[in-house]
N, C-alpha and C positions, 0 to 999 in steps of 0.2 A: 272501394270495390275490390273484391278478391280476383286473383288472376283466373281462377277457374270460371268465375261468372263471366268474365270477358271473353273467354275462348269457347264456351259452350254453344252460343248461337252460331258461330262460324263452323264449329265441328258438325253441328246438325245440318246446316245449310249445304255444306260441301260433301256430306256423306262420308266423313272420315271416321274410322273406327278407333284410331289411336292418335293422340296428340301429346307430345312430350316437350317440355321446355327445359333447357339447360343453361347454366351459367357459362361465361366464356371459358372457364377452365374445364368444362365437361361435367360439372357437378349437376345432378338432376334437381330441378327446382319443383316441377309439377308434372304429374302424369295423369292422363285421362283416357279411359277405355282399356280394353284387354291388351295384353302384350303378345305379339305374334311369336310363335315358336318356330324354330328351324331357321332363323335368320340371325346372322352376326352383325349387330349394328355398330360395333366398336370402330370398324374402318370408316363408316359413314360419319360418326361423331368426330373422328380425327380429321377427316377431310373438311368438315364444316368449320372446325376450329382454325383450320388453315385458310378459310375463306372460300372453299369450293362447295358446290352443290352436287351431291351424288345420291344414287338410289340403288336398290337391290330388290330382287324378287326370288321366290323359292316356292317349290311345290311341297305342301305340307299335307298332313292327314286331313286337314280341314278344307283344302283347295289351294288356290293361288293366292300367295301373300306377297305384298310389295310395300316397301317403305322407302322414304327419302328424307334426307337431312339437308338443311341449308343454314348458312349463317345469317344472323340479323345484323345488318351493318348500320352504324351511326357515325357520321363524320369520318368515314373511311376506315373505321376499325370495327372489329367484331365485338358487339355488345351483348350477344347471346346466341343461342342455337335453338332451332326448332326441328323436331322430327315428327312426321305424320305417316300414317300407314292405313291400309285397308286390305281386306282379303275377300275373295269370292269363293264361297263354298259351292257344292254341287248344285244346289237349288238356285243360287244366284247366277251361276254360269248358264243354267238353262233359261233363267229369266232374261238374261242378256241375249242369249242366242235365239230366243223365241222357239220356233219349231225346228230350228237348225241345231247344230252341235258345236261345242267348243272342245277341242282336244289339246292336251299339253304333252310335250315331249322334252326330255332332258338329254343333252348330248355332253359327252366328255371325251376329249382327245379326238373330236371329229366323228365319234361313234355314238349312236343312240343307245342309251342304257335303260330307258324307261319311257312309257307313254300311257296315256289314258284312253287313246283311241282304240276302237274295236274293229273298224273297217280294215280287213286284211290287205286290200289294195293300198290303202294309205299307209298302213304299217310297213308294207314292203317298200314303198317309196321312201319312207323315213329311214329304213335300214340301209337303203342304197345310197343315202346321202354321202357326199365326199367333203372332207375339210378343205377350206380355202385359205389363202394367205392372210386374210384379215382376222383369223381366229374363229370364223364362223363356219357354216356348212352350205354347200350348194345342193338344193333340192330340185327334183323334177316333179312338179305338181301340175303339169299340163293335163287338162281333162278333169281336174278335181275342182270343186267349187269351194276352195279354201283360200283364205288370206293368212299368211304367216307373219307373226311379229316375234322378233328375237330379242332376248335380254340376257346379257352376260351375268353369270352368277359369281359371288365373292370367292368361291373355291376354284374358279377357273373354268367351270362348266358353262353350258349355254341352255337357257330356257326358251322353248319355242311354243308359242300359243297359236293354234290353227283354228280360225273362226270361219264358220260358214258365212260368206260375205254378205249376202243380201239380208238375212234376218238380223245380223248384227247392226248393219247400217240403219235398218228400220228401227231397231231398239234404241239406237244412239240418239234418235230424235226425242225419245221419251225418258231416257235415264242418263243422269250425269255420271253414273258409276263407271261407264265405259272408259272414262279418263284414267281410271286406275290401271287399265290394261297397258297403257303406254307410259313410258318414263316422262315424256313431254307433258302429259296431263298432270302428273304428280308435282312436277317442278312448278307448273303454273299455279297450282293450289298453294304451294309453299310461298311463292313470291307474294301472292295476294294476302296471306296471313301475316307475312313479315312486314308488309307495308302497313297493315292495319294495326300491328302491335308496336311499331317503331316508337311511337310517342310514349306509350305507357310502360314499355319494357326496356327498350334500347337506351333511352335517355337516363333512367335511373341507374341501369347497370353501368353505363358509361360514366356517370357521376361517381359511382362507387369505385370504379376502376381508377379514375383520376385522383380521388381522395386517397386511395391506397398507395398510389405512386407518390403522392406528396408525403405520406407518412414514411415511405421508404427513404425519401430524400431528407427527412428530418424536419419537415414543415408540418406542424401539428395543428395549424389553424384552419385548414380546409374542412368543410362540412358538407354532407349530402342533404339535398332538399327533400321534403316530404313527398311521398308518392301516394296516389289513389289506390294502388294495389297493396293489399294488406301485407302479403309476404315480402314484397320488395320494400315496403315502408319499414317493416320490422328489421329487415336486413340492413337497410340504410341507417336506422337509428342505432343498431348495434355497432356499425362502423363509426358513427359519430361518438358513441360512448367510448369506444376504444381510442379514438383520436383525443377526446377530452382527458381521458385517464393518462394517456401517454404524455400529453402536454403538461399536465400537473406533475407527473413523475419526473419528467425531464427538467422542469423548472426546479424541482426540489433537488435533484441530483446536481444540477448546475450550481445551485447555491452551496451545496455541501462541498463541491469540488473546489470552490474558491473562497470559502469562509471557514473560520475556526469553529468547530462544533460547540465549544464551551462558551466562548465570549461573543460569538457571532461577528467578530471582527474579520476583515479580509485576512486571508492566510498568506503565506509566503508567495504562492503562485500569483495571486491577484495583485499583491503589493509590487512584485517585480514587473508584472505587466503594466501597471499604472506608472511605475517609475520609468520604464522604457518609453512609453508613450509621452510622458512629460519631457524626457530628454530630447525626443524628436520634435515636440511642439515648441520647446523653449530653448533652442540651441544657443540663442544669444542672451537669454535671460538666466537668472540664477535660481537654483533650487538647492535644497539641503535635505540630508537624511539624518535623522536622530535614531540612535540605537540605544534602547533602555534595557537595563537588567536590574531586577529587584535585588536589593542587598539582604542577605540572611533569609531568603525565602525558604531555603531547605530546612532551616531551623524551625520556622513557622509550620511548614508542612509536616515535619516529623513530630513536633510537639503537640499540635492541635489536630493532626490527622489530615488525610488527603481531601476529605470533603471540605474542611475549613480552608485548605489551600486553594481548592477550586473556587470557593466562594470569594476568597481574596482576589484571585485573578479576574473574576467577573467584575468585582467592584473597581479594581484598578483600570480595567478596560473602559468602564463607564466614565470614570473620572477623566481619563485621557481624552475620550471623545468630547466631553464637555469643555475641555481646556484648549482645544486647537481651533483654528479658524475654519470657516466654511470653505470647502474645497480641498483642505488638507486631508491626508489619508493616514489613519491609525491602523496598524496591523499587528497581529500576534504571530510571531515566527515559530513559537513552540516553547514549552516550559514557562519560564518567567521572563522571556525575552519579547520585547515589543519594539516596533519601528514606527517612525512618523515621517511622512513625506511632506515637506514644506515647499510650496511653489511660489514663484514671484517674490523671491527674497534677494535683496541687492546689497545688504550690509551685514557683515559678520556680527556686529553688535546686536542686531535685531534677532538673529538666530540664537545667539548665546542668551539673550534676555528671555526668549521664549523657553529655552531649555531649562533655565534656572526657575522660571515660573512653574514649569511642569514638575521639577524636582520638589519645589516648595509645596505644591498642592498634593503631591503623593506622600509627603511627610506627615500630613494631617492624619489623625487616627481613622481607621476603618472599623466598622461594626461587623465582626465576624464571629460566628458561633456564640452569639450572646455576650461578647466581650469586645473591648477596644484593643485593636491590634495596630502596631506601628511598623512601618517599613519605609525604607528610602530607596532611591534609584541611582545607579551610576549611569551616566549618559555620555555617549560618544557622538561627535558631530563630524559630518563629512560634507563638503561643499563642492558643487560643480562649477561654480563661477570662476572664470579666468582660465579654465582648462578645457580645451576643445576635445571632441570625440570621447566624451566620458561614457563608460559602460555602466549599466545598472549594477552588475555584480561587483564591480570595482568600488562603487560608492558605498554599497552595503558593507563590503569587507573593510573598507577604511573606517567607517563608523564603528564597526565591531572592534577594530584594533584600538580606536580611541576610547571606547567604552572599557575595554580591558585595562587600559592605562589609568582611567578614572578609578576603577575598582582596586587596582593595586596601589593607587596613590592615596587611599584613605576612604574611598567610597563616597556616596551621597553628594556628588558634584559632577559637573560636565567638563569634558576635555575635547578640544578641537584637534582633528587629525592634522599631522604635518609629515613631511617626507622622512624626517628622522625616525618616526614611528614605523614607517614602511620598511626601512632598512632593518630596524630591530625585530620587526615581525618576521621578516624573511630569515634572519639569523636564528630566531627561535624555532621557526618551522624546520629549518635544516638541522637544528640540534635535536628536535623531536624525532625526525626521520632517522638521524644517525643513532639515537638512543634505541630505537626499535631494532635497528640492525645490530646494535651492540649486544643485545640479548641473544639474537640468533647466532652471532659470530663469536660468542664467548669472549668479548672484550672486557667484561666486568670481572672484577676479582674482589676477594675479601682479604683485608689486612687486619692485624690484631695489635692492639696497644695494651701493654700491661697496666693493671691497677694494683698498686703496691700497698701492702700493710705498712703504715708509717712507723709502727713500733718494731715489728720483726724484720722489716726490709724484704720480706718474701712476696712473690707475686700471688695475690689472692684470687684474682680473676683477670680475664682479658675482655676488652671491648671489641666487638666486631665492627669494622668500618668499611663501607663500600667505596671502591675505587673504580674509575673508568680510564683504561689505557686506550686512547684512540689511536688508530694506526697512522694517522696523518698529523693530528694536532697534539699528540702526546697525552700526558696526564691531565684530564679535565677536572677542575675542582668540584667537589660535591655541592658547594653553594651555587654552582652554575646549572647542574643537571638535575639535582634532587627536586627543586621546585617544578621543573618541567614534568618530571615523573609523577609528582603529586597531582598536577593539573590534568594530566592525561589519564590518570588511573594506572599507569604502568608501575607505580610504586608497589602495588599489591603483589603482582607476580614477582617483581624484583625483590621485594622484602621477604617473601616466602622462600625464594632461592637463597638469600643471605642467611636466613634462619636455619634452613636445612643444612647448608654448607658448614656454618659455624658449629652447629650441634654435633655434627659428625667429627669435625676436627678436634673440638675440645674433648669429646669422649675418647679419642685416640690419645690425646695428651694425658688425660686422667689415668688411662691404663698404663701409660709409660712412667708415671710418677711414683716415687717411693711411698710406701705405706706410712712412713713417719711424717710425710708432708701433708698439709691440709689439702682437701679436695679442691681442685681448680674449678672456679666458677666462670660463667659466661654472661656478658652483658650485651644486649641487642637493642637497638633503637626501634621504637614503633612510631610511624608517622601518623598524623591525624587521619589520613585516609584509611590506613590499615586498622586503626582503632575503631573506626565506624563500619568496617567491613563485616557483614553478618557471618562469614565463615572463619573469622579470626581464631576463635578458640579451637575449633576442629583442626585448623591448619597447624596450630602450635602443638596440639596433642599428637598429631601425625608426625611432626618433625621429631618430637621427643621419643616416640615409640620406634621410629625407623632408625634413629641414631643410638638408642640405648642410654641417652643422657637422662639423669634424674631431674624431675621438675624443680627440686630445691637448688640445683646447680644453675638454673636459668634466672637471670634478672632482666626484666623488660624496662627500658628507659622511655619515659613519656614526658613531653614538655608541658608546661603549665597551660599554654594555649590550647593544646590538644585535649587536655583534661576538661577544660571549660567550654569546649565547642558544643557539646551536648551532655551536660552534667548527669542527667537522669540515665540516659543510655550508657554513658561511660561507667557510672557506678555499678550497673548491672554486669557489664563486661569484666570490670576489674575484680569484682567479688567472685565471679566465676573462675577467673584465672587464679585468684588467691586460694580458692578452695582446692585447686590442684597442687598447691605447694609452691607456686612460682613467686619469686620476689619481684617487687614493684618499686621503681625509683623515679623521682621527679628530676628530670634533666634541666640544666640551665636555671636552677632555682634562683629566684630573685630578679629575673629579667622579664617575667610575664605578668600575670594578674597580681595585683597588690593584696587582694583578699586572701587571708590564710585559712578561711573557713573550710576549704576543700581538704586540708590536712586532717580534719576531723571526719569529713564525709567519705573520703576515699581510703582504702586499705593500703596506705603507703608504708614502705619499709625503709627507704633511704632517700636522703636529699643530696643532690649533687650541686655543689657551689659553682656558679659560673666563673669562667676564667677572667672575666672583666673585674671581678672583685679580688681574685687571687693574685693578679699581677702587681697590685700595689701593696701587698702585705709587707710589713716592717718598713715601708717607705711612705705610705700614705695613711694618715690616721683614720680617715673615713672608711677606706677599704678594710683596714684592720678591724675597725669597730663593727662593720657589717658582717665580716666573717666570724668574729667573736659572737655576734648576736645569733647568727644562723647555727653555729655549733651549739650554743646554749639552748636554742629552741629545739634542735634535734635531740639533745640529751634529755630535755624536759619531757619530750613526747616519746622517749624511748625509741628513737629512730637512728639508723646509721647515717653517717655523713661522709661524703667523698668530695675532695677538692679537685677541680679540673684545671689544666693549664699550668702545672707546677714547672717552672723554668730553671730554678737554681736552688742551691742548698739553703739560702736565706729564707726563701718561701717555705721550703720543707720544714726547716727548724721552727718557723713561726707557727705553722700548722700543728706540729707536734705539741708545741707549748700551749696552743689554744684547745687542744684535746681532739683535733680532727683525726679520724680513724684511718682513712685511706686517701690516697692521692694518685693522680696520673698526670703525665706531661712529658715534655721532651727531656726534662732533667733525668727521668728514669729510663725512658726509651721512646723512640718514635714508633708510629705504626709500622709493623713489619709483615713480610710475607710469612706464611706458615713454616717454611723450612728454616728461616732465620730465627723466628721466635722459638721453634722447637729446640734448637741448639742452646738457646739461652735458658730455657726451662730445664734442659738436661744438666747444664753445668751450674745452675743456681748462681749465675754471675751477678745477680742483683743483691746477693747477701751482704755485700759491703755497704749497701745503702741504709742498713738498719741504723736507727738513731743511736747516738752514743749515750 
């Protein structure tokens, strides 16, 4: 049933010209009948929303208009609003008064400003009215057959209806409309309508209000019951649809907030929450955290593409889920890092066995991008057993530290955390923090070691070497801080600073050298991280241009391991550098990859023999044989060859005899500060070293 159909009989029976229904917030739901003009209903609606019943009347061009508004209450709260009204025009007033007359007068500030009465005696009495303390007026109507009814107006005025008493009383028995003249009659009508509509309007509105409040509190399960009134039923179903949509959306958002979007595994937030709950539940029982990191995932990602990398991560996640026990939690923390929460574990051997099983299952081939892909995992293990008041973050951090130890110890195996690792981790953290400050505080410096032409004895080039002078710990060995710089990525800005500094310094020395002397060259080491950096070539070009150093004067030293980390990408980068005229050398030759195929695939200019082979020259037949073979290989491939770590004249003489072209080491000079090496270059103090 529609709302209008329900109200129409009541409107006709009670003689109401206007009926309007509002929602609790004052929004109009339904209007029936003409709208009275000249009346401000906003204050009435406001009062009804506050739970009060109020009415108003006004004299309009059509006659006397009166409206009233009342709240419809259900269970003590406002479930809706009703506003009704009627008006009596001139004909109706005459019908009400019969043979008598009805007059209206409007007062403001205690003075009559308008009246419909024509009787001069009555008009004079009205003009003689005086205001009283109640906001009304005192009239002297003795001798007149009129009864006065006063009604305050919204604008502060006063409406006075004067009715010839006897005809009105007679008409009252025949016509209900007399009720409109008095406020009490209108209020009675409103209460009757409110009681009649409470079941069909108040209850649905109350249910909608309750559902809306539940939605505001985050409970999206509440629903509004169906209504027999079409408008209310449609409104209720709209609220239900909104609740269902919000429930689905919030469920989706909740899942996204606690799960990895790629693998659908729990993410770090959910994993940490489950770990914290497990620690509280099982304070006396044991649990373990496994931290897994895929080995060489970056190479797979770069070689086959990111889509293939994502496909591999999804396959790894599925295999991990299938490999753990019911009740254990597998999560992806990000990148190629996964964690596993094992509950109810009491023996370390059981945890290690499970970790080894996971590593074994992950080593089986994966079908990715239409091909078989192999990967392994380094696994760190942290146990809560035997240590009270363990924190979730602490367990995960310890497992991460153990994983890092497994990765640096050869990968593809599991390592259990111990306190020694904790101390080492803290030392490494402090070293990393100090290294970051070292860049800001200019604690890093570049020293230079001469590379000598073994035939002429002159300095052919200098190798730039990074040094860190710590204000408290003194000179920190490069073997201690360079790996940290590599792992944190700090090596990229540090390496660029070394390159720019060395290029500027060597260019100064070139300008100071005599024209008869060969042009001084510069050797700079490139780390694997720098070699893979996409801005490497542009950075080198910028350093050369800013310093004025020619590309042919620069030699970049790269280890065998760095060359083979990503052979395809490395070849592209090296060919681009070679096209600029830059020289390329293989550093520590003979200590890395045993395959020599890269000598043909990469544009190499020089081989640098590692010091481990040079130290046994003329004393160890095997070392001598290796150096002889490397020199012969270099000559056969038309490559230059430089020996590192020359410590004495015996080694130098042996190198000259074997045909090695250049050498460097403490025998010639230690790494020196720029001012010290500058004096050496100026005095040519190494000339006595030329071979006899």
